[in-house]
C-alpha positions, -999 to +999 in steps of 0.1 A: +001-002+003+011+035-007+008+052+025+017+089+009+010+121+015-004+148-016-010+186-013-041+189+008-075+197-012-090+230-004-124+232-004-147+266-008-160+281+021-143+259+045-164+260+082-142+274+114-151+250+142-143+256+181-123+231+202-156+212+210-172+188+182-196+204+155-231+206+161-250+179+137-254+203+110-248+169+088-285+151+076-298+119+091-294+090+071-294+057+067-269+048+040-229+050+043-201+041+025-166+041+039-134+033+018-097+016+021-070+005+008-047-027+007-024-027+039-019-054+065-039-033+092-064-027+074-072-060+053-103-068+084-120-038+062-125-059+034-131-093+054-159-072+076-181-064+038-171-103+025-179-120+057-214-104+065-203-089+098-208-055+088-243-062+078-250-077+111-237-046+129-255-024+107-284-042+104-287-042+143-285-005+141-308-002+114-289+011+086-265+002+054-229+002+054-214-002+023-175-007+025-156-006-008-118-010-017-100+013-036-067+003-050-051+038-051-047+050-017-045+086-022-069+085-044-095+066-017-083+097+007-089+127-018-125+110-025-137+108+008-125+146+012-146+153-013-173+139+003-181+106-021-171+089+015-182+089+047-152+077+062-119+062+050-089+044+062-060+066+062-027+073+082-025+103+111-001+118+087-024+119+060-055+125+076-039+156+086-028+168+057-054+162+030-091+165+046-080+185+077-054+210+059-083+211+031-110+222+057-127+189+063-135+185+098-129+144+105-129+126+135-101+091+145-130+068+150-105+043+157-073+034+160-066+007+147-025+001+147+009+017+146+038+006+124+063-010+148+090-021+121+068-025+089+088+010+079+122+009+077+159+020+065+182+001+049+218+006+038+237-011+010+274-027+025+267-005+057+260-013+089+253+022+107+224+047+104+256+074+107+270+059+077+241+077+054+256+109+053+264+119+019+241+090+004+218+093-017+186+080-003+156+064-025+124+064-011+088+077-020+090+117-013+063+129+013+054+094+021+061+080+054+093+069+045+099+108+043+087+111+078+109+078+092+140+092+077+135+126+090+131+114+119+158+086+122+185+116+116+175+136+142+180+107+162+215+110+154+220+150+151+218+151+116+191+166+092+179+161+056+211+184+043+230+155+049+218+134+027+202+134-010+165+122-014+156+107-047+120+099-055+114+063-064+076+048-065+072+019-045+064-001-078+107+008-087+120+002-053+133-036-054+147-035-089+161+002-077+175-014-053+199-044-073+215-016-091+247-005-084+243+033-079+215+025-054+226+022-020+199+031+005+167+030+009+136+035+029+102+017+020+078-004+039+067-043+041+066-060+018+094-041+004+112-037+030+117-075+042+128-087+002+153-061+003+164-066+036+166-103+026+198-095+003+228-106+018+246-067+015+216-050+030+214-042+064+183-021+084+197+005+104+168+020+118+129+015+113+098+024+130+098+005+158+126+029+167+097+060+172+067+038+183+031+051+181+039+075+155+029+059+117-010+053+130-038+037+116-069+048+112-104+048+107-113+080+101-150+094+094-166+130+086-175+146+121-207+162+113-215+128+097-209+109+128-225+135+152-259+137+133-256+096+130-243+079+162-257+047+149-230+049+123-201+052+149-214+027+169-222-001+138-187+004+119-167+001+156-189-031+167-182-043+138-143-037+136-135-053+170-152-084+160-133-092+137-102-078+155-112-105+184-116-132+157-082-118+141-063-123+176-074-159+180-055-188+172-085-209+167-094-221+132-118-195+127-094-169+134-066-189+110-089-188+083-098-149+089-066-142+086-058-164+058-089-149+038-070-117+044-041-127+036-046-141+004-066-103-004-035-091+001-013-108-022+006-137+008-002-159+025-013-171+060+026-169+069+034-140+053+005-121+062+014-128+100+054-120+095+035-083+086+014-083+118+041-091+137+056-059+131+021-038+132+013-028+169-025-041+166-052-028+185-070-059+191-090-046+224-106-017+220-089-005+261-057-005+247-065+015+213-085+040+244-053+040+264-029+046+228-054+078+222-057+089+254-020+086+262+003+117+270+030+109+237+001+112+209+001+150+211+039+152+207+032+128+177+010+150+163+032+181+164+060+161+150+037+152+121+026+189+122+060+204+118+069+180+089+041+188+070+048+225+074+082+221+065+069+202+031+048+227+021+016+200+027-004+210+060-029+231+038-030+258+013-013+292+028-006+278+064+014+302+079+028+276+106+024+241+121+001+250+148-023+262+112-051+230+119-059+225+155-057+189+161-078+179+194-075+150+220-099+134+245-090+155+271-101+186+252-066+196+247-055+216+215-025+214+192-020+242+166-051+264+167-084+261+188-104+279+159-095+260+133-100+221+147-102+196+124-094+169+130-104+150+163-091+115+185-123+109+202-121+082+224-161+079+225-176+047+202-140+028+211-148+033+248-185+021+240-168-007+223-150-016+256-175-015+281-200-037+261-219-010+253-225-014+218 
């Protein structure tokens, strides 16, 4: 899956909201659509649709929820931002840069996981991160790989000025590494594992070094959620039913993971290997704890600064604090008069309490 940033879509006459969630100005309705794209932590969304579990939970609340796979990750976010979907799977970074930066008030309904080794830096014939200095570094520019590189360099007192970033498509990454002039790459699984398996490759840094910063989330439109709480309840209830199934080593759990593996182009062993470097929140209480952690605001500050530095935090953003990001304790990073991204534990807490 290509987890990458684009310039945020700018919406005309974007509204400004205060710290508290906006009034339910969206219409009540009974039919909803959410979209997702291929990535280890998002495969449950396809399984929810195919298995009938989503329908079961939607029926419970008297609504209809259609889950649609979109092959182009950025296009899925763009379509959500334009209003074609009520929710979309995306990273915390992309949520801030595209819908939130473009003026669409968005809520993190379900925090599903964070990368805990799925993204990494590989050097050819070198063994230490510091040896990256002066090298060309091949990566998908303005992606989570780019963010990972920035954070890794900072950890050893270096910056992007110490390397030369070479924009390289994820589709070309393995072939590029096999050429003699490519000596450093930053990428994600399964590409990362394939390259690391080569005898001259050493992984010198990965996302386990910045735990909790590359977060995979089901984001939903805040106004739609406020007007239609049944939508949030059905999505959340269905998600955690499948999450519990995934965490089980029962025949049913293995069958579910096998179906997800095949849908993502691998087998059960390959999918389980990817899950091993993904910190999945199978239990809603764990997701709530992460959402309410003191580290999350600092993470979003890092992300906002990165996006602002790259010029992709919204049209004409004057500072990293252009977009307000609200957290469960009521605090805000950024402009409290322009809150467009909200980490809200309400529905995950309901799941934890058995209240769905």
